[in-house]
C-alpha positions as CSV (number, residue, x, y, z in Angstrom):
1,S,0.0,0.0,0.0
2,V,1.2,3.5,-0.7
3,L,0.0,4.6,2.7
4,R,2.3,4.0,5.6
5,S,1.2,2.1,8.7
6,T,-1.0,4.2,10.9
7,N,1.6,3.6,13.6
8,N,4.0,5.8,11.7
9,L,1.5,8.6,11.0
10,P,1.6,11.8,13.0
11,P,-1.0,12.1,15.8
12,Q,-3.4,14.0,13.5
13,F,-3.7,10.8,11.4
14,S,-4.7,8.6,14.3
15,H,-6.7,5.4,13.6
16,N,-9.7,6.9,15.4
17,T,-9.7,10.0,13.2
18,Q,-9.6,7.8,10.1
19,L,-12.6,5.8,11.3
20,K,-14.6,9.0,11.9
21,M,-13.9,10.0,8.3
22,L,-15.5,6.8,7.0
23,G,-18.9,7.5,8.6
24,S,-21.9,8.2,6.5
25,T,-23.1,11.7,5.9
26,P,-26.7,12.9,5.3
27,S,-27.3,14.3,1.9
28,A,-28.5,17.9,1.1
29,L,-30.7,16.4,-1.7
30,P,-32.2,13.0,-2.3
31,I,-29.8,10.9,-4.3
32,S,-30.7,11.4,-7.9
33,K,-30.6,8.3,-10.0
34,L,-29.6,8.4,-13.7
35,P,-31.0,8.8,-16.2
36,F,-32.6,12.2,-15.6
37,F,-34.8,13.8,-18.2
38,R,-36.8,17.0,-17.8
39,D,-40.5,16.9,-18.6
40,P,-40.7,17.3,-22.4
41,G,-43.3,20.1,-21.9
42,K,-40.6,22.2,-20.1
43,L,-38.0,21.8,-22.9
44,P,-37.4,24.5,-25.5
45,C,-37.4,21.8,-28.2
46,P,-36.7,18.1,-28.4
47,L,-33.4,17.0,-26.8
48,P,-30.6,16.4,-29.3
49,T,-29.5,12.9,-30.1
50,S,-26.0,11.7,-29.3
51,E,-25.2,12.0,-33.0
52,E,-26.3,15.6,-33.1
53,I,-24.3,16.3,-29.9
54,E,-21.1,14.9,-31.4
55,A,-21.7,17.0,-34.5
56,G,-22.1,20.2,-32.4
57,T,-19.6,23.1,-32.1
58,I,-16.8,22.0,-29.8
59,L,-15.7,24.8,-27.5
60,P,-12.0,25.3,-26.5
61,T,-11.6,24.3,-22.9
62,K,-8.9,23.0,-20.5
63,R,-10.2,19.5,-21.4
64,E,-8.9,19.9,-25.0
65,R,-5.3,19.6,-23.8
66,F,-6.0,16.0,-22.9
67,S,-7.4,13.1,-24.9
68,G,-11.0,13.1,-26.0
69,D,-11.9,10.7,-23.1
70,Y,-11.6,13.7,-20.7
71,G,-14.7,15.1,-22.4
72,H,-15.9,17.9,-24.6
73,V,-18.2,20.9,-24.3
74,A,-20.4,21.5,-27.3
75,I,-23.0,24.0,-28.4
76,V,-25.8,22.1,-30.1
77,G,-28.4,24.1,-32.0
78,D,-29.8,27.3,-30.4
79,H,-30.8,26.0,-27.0
80,F,-28.3,23.5,-25.7
81,I,-24.8,23.2,-24.4
82,V,-23.6,19.7,-23.6
83,K,-20.7,18.2,-21.7
84,Y,-20.0,14.7,-22.6
85,G,-17.2,12.2,-22.0
86,R,-16.0,9.3,-19.8
87,Y,-14.6,11.6,-17.2
88,I,-17.4,14.2,-17.1
89,R,-18.7,14.5,-13.5
90,E,-22.3,13.9,-12.5
91,N,-21.8,16.5,-9.8
92,E,-22.5,19.4,-12.1
93,G,-26.0,18.1,-12.9
94,H,-26.8,17.5,-9.3
95,V,-25.7,21.1,-8.5
96,L,-27.9,22.6,-11.2
97,L,-30.9,20.7,-9.8
98,F,-30.0,21.9,-6.3
99,L,-29.8,25.5,-7.5
100,E,-33.3,25.4,-8.9
101,K,-34.5,26.0,-5.3
102,Y,-32.6,29.4,-5.4
103,P,-33.8,31.2,-8.6
104,S,-31.9,34.4,-7.5
105,I,-28.7,32.5,-8.3
106,P,-28.5,32.4,-12.2
107,A,-27.4,29.1,-13.4
108,P,-28.3,27.0,-16.5
109,L,-31.2,24.5,-16.3
110,L,-30.3,20.9,-16.5
111,Y,-32.4,19.3,-19.3
112,A,-31.0,15.8,-19.2
113,M,-28.2,13.7,-17.7
114,Y,-27.6,10.1,-18.7
115,R,-24.9,7.5,-19.7
116,K,-24.6,5.8,-23.0
117,D,-21.8,3.3,-23.7
118,D,-19.9,4.6,-20.6
119,I,-20.2,8.2,-21.9
120,L,-21.9,10.7,-19.6
121,Y,-24.0,13.3,-21.3
122,V,-25.0,16.5,-19.4
123,I,-27.4,18.5,-21.5
124,M,-27.9,22.1,-20.2
125,Q,-29.6,25.3,-21.1
126,L,-27.5,27.6,-23.4
127,L,-27.5,30.9,-21.6
128,P,-27.7,34.2,-23.6
129,G,-24.7,36.5,-23.9
130,M,-21.0,35.9,-23.9
131,D,-18.4,35.0,-21.3
132,L,-16.9,37.9,-19.4
133,L,-13.4,37.3,-20.5
134,K,-14.3,38.3,-24.1
135,V,-15.3,41.8,-23.1
136,W,-13.6,42.6,-19.8
137,D,-10.6,44.6,-21.2
138,E,-13.0,46.7,-23.3
139,L,-15.3,47.7,-20.4
140,S,-15.2,51.1,-18.7
141,V,-14.6,51.3,-14.9
142,K,-18.3,52.0,-14.4
143,E,-19.3,49.0,-16.5
144,K,-16.9,46.7,-14.5
145,A,-18.2,48.0,-11.2
146,S,-21.8,47.4,-12.3
147,I,-21.0,43.7,-13.1
148,C,-19.3,43.3,-9.8
149,D,-22.3,44.8,-8.0
150,Q,-24.5,42.1,-9.6
151,L,-22.0,39.4,-8.7
152,R,-21.9,40.7,-5.1
153,E,-25.7,40.2,-4.9
154,I,-25.5,36.7,-6.5
155,F,-22.7,35.5,-4.2
156,G,-24.4,37.1,-1.2
157,Q,-27.4,35.0,-1.9
158,M,-25.2,31.9,-2.2
159,R,-23.7,32.5,1.2
160,T,-27.2,32.5,2.8
161,I,-27.9,28.9,1.7
162,P,-28.0,26.9,5.0
163,S,-25.2,24.4,5.4
164,P,-26.2,20.7,5.7
165,G,-23.5,20.2,8.3
166,Y,-20.8,18.5,6.2
167,F,-18.1,19.2,3.7
168,G,-18.6,17.5,0.3
169,S,-20.8,17.5,-2.7
170,V,-24.4,18.6,-2.8
171,I,-25.7,15.0,-2.6
172,G,-23.5,14.1,0.3
173,G,-20.7,12.6,-1.8
174,P,-16.9,13.3,-1.9
175,V,-15.3,16.7,-2.1
176,Q,-14.9,17.4,-5.9
177,H,-11.8,19.7,-5.8
178,R,-8.5,18.3,-7.2
179,F,-6.8,18.9,-3.8
180,F,-8.7,15.9,-2.6
181,A,-7.9,13.5,-5.4
182,W,-11.5,13.1,-6.3
183,M,-10.9,10.0,-8.4
184,D,-9.0,8.2,-5.6
185,E,-12.1,6.9,-3.9
186,D,-10.4,7.0,-0.5
187,P,-13.0,8.5,2.0
188,R,-10.2,9.5,4.3
189,I,-8.9,11.8,1.6
190,N,-12.0,13.0,-0.3
191,G,-14.7,12.6,2.3
192,P,-17.4,13.7,2.7
193,F,-16.3,15.1,6.1
194,D,-18.4,15.9,9.1
195,R,-15.7,17.9,10.7
196,L,-13.6,20.8,9.4
197,E,-10.5,19.3,11.0
198,D,-11.0,16.1,9.0
199,F,-11.5,18.1,5.8
200,H,-8.0,19.6,6.2
201,L,-6.5,16.3,7.3
202,G,-7.8,14.8,4.1
203,M,-5.7,17.3,2.2
204,A,-2.6,16.4,4.2
205,L,-3.2,12.7,3.6
206,H,-3.5,13.4,-0.2
207,S,-0.2,15.2,0.0
208,Q,1.4,12.3,1.8
209,K,0.2,9.8,-0.8
210,Q,1.6,12.0,-3.6
211,E,5.0,12.2,-1.9
212,E,5.2,8.5,-1.5
213,C,4.1,7.8,-5.1
214,N,6.9,10.1,-6.2
215,D,9.4,8.7,-3.8
216,R,9.8,12.0,-1.9
217,H,10.2,12.4,1.9
218,P,6.8,13.0,3.4
219,W,8.0,15.7,5.8
220,S,5.8,18.4,4.2
221,S,2.5,16.4,4.5
222,E,3.3,15.7,8.1
223,W,3.9,19.4,8.6
224,F,0.6,20.2,6.9
225,A,-1.3,17.8,9.2
226,R,-0.3,20.1,12.1
227,P,-1.0,23.7,10.9
228,L,-3.8,23.2,8.4
229,P,-6.4,22.2,11.0
230,Q,-5.1,24.7,13.5
231,A,-4.8,27.7,11.2
232,L,-7.9,27.1,9.2
233,K,-10.4,26.5,11.9
234,D,-13.6,28.3,12.7
235,H,-14.8,28.4,9.1
236,P,-18.4,27.1,8.7
237,G,-19.5,25.1,5.6
238,T,-20.5,27.4,2.7
239,F,-21.9,26.6,-0.7
240,T,-19.1,27.4,-3.1
241,H,-18.7,27.6,-6.8
242,C,-14.9,26.9,-6.7
243,D,-13.8,28.2,-10.1
244,L,-14.4,32.0,-10.5
245,V,-12.6,32.6,-13.7
246,M,-14.1,35.1,-16.1
247,Q,-14.9,32.4,-18.6
248,N,-17.5,31.1,-16.1
249,I,-19.5,34.3,-15.9
250,M,-22.0,35.0,-18.7
251,V,-23.0,38.6,-19.5
252,Q,-25.3,40.2,-22.0
253,E,-25.0,43.7,-23.3
254,Y,-27.8,46.2,-23.5
255,P,-27.4,49.7,-25.0
256,G,-27.8,52.8,-22.8
257,S,-31.5,53.9,-22.6
258,D,-30.7,57.2,-24.3
259,G,-28.2,55.8,-26.8
260,C,-25.4,57.9,-25.3
261,T,-24.8,56.6,-21.8
262,D,-22.6,53.7,-20.8
263,R,-23.7,50.3,-22.0
264,Q,-25.5,48.1,-19.5
265,F,-24.3,44.5,-18.9
266,K,-26.5,42.0,-17.2
267,V,-25.0,38.9,-15.6
268,T,-27.1,36.2,-17.2
269,G,-25.6,33.3,-15.4
270,I,-22.7,31.5,-13.7
271,I,-21.6,28.3,-15.4
272,D,-19.3,25.3,-14.9
273,W,-20.4,24.1,-11.5
274,E,-18.7,20.7,-11.7
275,I,-16.6,21.1,-8.6
276,A,-19.1,23.1,-6.6
277,G,-20.3,21.9,-3.2
278,W,-19.9,22.5,0.5
279,Y,-16.5,24.0,1.5
280,P,-15.2,26.2,4.3
281,R,-16.2,29.8,3.9
282,Y,-12.6,30.9,2.9
283,W,-12.4,28.4,0.0
284,E,-13.9,30.5,-2.8
285,Y,-11.3,33.2,-2.3
286,A,-8.4,31.0,-1.4
287,V,-8.6,28.6,-4.4
288,F,-8.9,31.6,-6.7
289,F,-5.8,33.0,-5.2
290,C,-4.0,29.7,-5.6
291,D,-4.8,29.3,-9.3
292,S,-4.8,32.9,-10.5
293,L,-1.7,34.7,-11.9
294,W,-3.0,38.0,-10.2
295,A,-2.0,39.8,-13.4
296,G,-4.9,42.2,-13.9
297,D,-7.7,44.2,-12.3
298,W,-10.1,41.2,-12.3
299,E,-8.0,39.7,-9.5
300,K,-8.4,43.0,-7.5
301,M,-12.1,43.4,-8.2
302,I,-13.0,39.9,-7.1
303,E,-12.6,41.2,-3.6
304,T,-15.5,43.5,-4.1
305,F,-18.0,40.6,-4.3
306,I,-16.5,37.7,-2.3
307,D,-14.9,38.1,1.2
308,P,-11.1,38.0,1.1
309,W,-9.3,35.6,3.4
310,P,-5.6,36.4,2.6
311,L,-3.9,34.5,5.3
312,E,-5.9,31.3,4.6
313,A,-5.2,31.9,0.9
314,A,-1.5,32.1,1.5
315,L,-1.4,28.9,3.4
316,L,-3.4,27.1,0.8
317,R,-1.0,28.4,-1.9
318,V,1.9,26.8,0.0
319,F,-0.1,23.6,0.0
320,K,-0.8,23.8,-3.7
321,V,2.9,24.4,-4.6
322,N,3.9,21.5,-2.5
323,L,1.3,19.2,-4.0
324,E,1.6,20.2,-7.7
325,G,5.1,21.7,-7.9
326,F,4.1,25.2,-9.2
């Protein structure tokens, strides 16, 4: 086994702690069984076939750097956007169904989610407008501020969603973020977790396994097992999107009412919810800090609509560099 004996683990990885991590956790939603199909009367038109999906317009995404098995995102006709592939996650569909209870949080509707020949198809509403990255550099200061005001309202509403009392996916499954090795299927690492301390110990245990697989001395993961739970305590579970890049924010332009004033941009939706779920309240800011180059004013303005947690973000950045090497 790549894991060392529990006798050699630091006190934070005690046998009793690991047993607590393995306990069952109540779900925020009833478990949704596949396939899921929305009532035909609530669809804009008949669902596309798999052949029509595969003939759709493939969008450039991070997935395209890998093989096709990692999935594609395609626009199909005038109404649908579809994610499909062997490694597409069901979590996004469950999140979209969950968010239907909160209509003030703009997100695509889920029209269907099913598997065919081991390929998962997630068929969603195609939102109007364009992603924010396409227009951000051309916006005036006032236009950017207006968009951020709308986002502050949206994320304020997200923060009011009551926590189900665990850290994990919306249906009570594992944490979906890559810091928890979501494909590992080790509940000590990816949860779900009833306690915040166990959430952070899962990260440290993931780091330990990575070090052992790469034949590195596991001193850093043992170090993380001490300060992560101590320094990152007292953060309640909060519903979190987890990937606030501009490409995931859709906006639509409207001309000024008199034809002369600044354009108006409406946020029409937040997309790409595949790693969303219940995380500590610092997580939205901290993971953005970890992954962003902090090269422009978007990185500064994000603090106008989500609460900044700079110390937590700095510690998480240290963890990320140790885990991923950059």
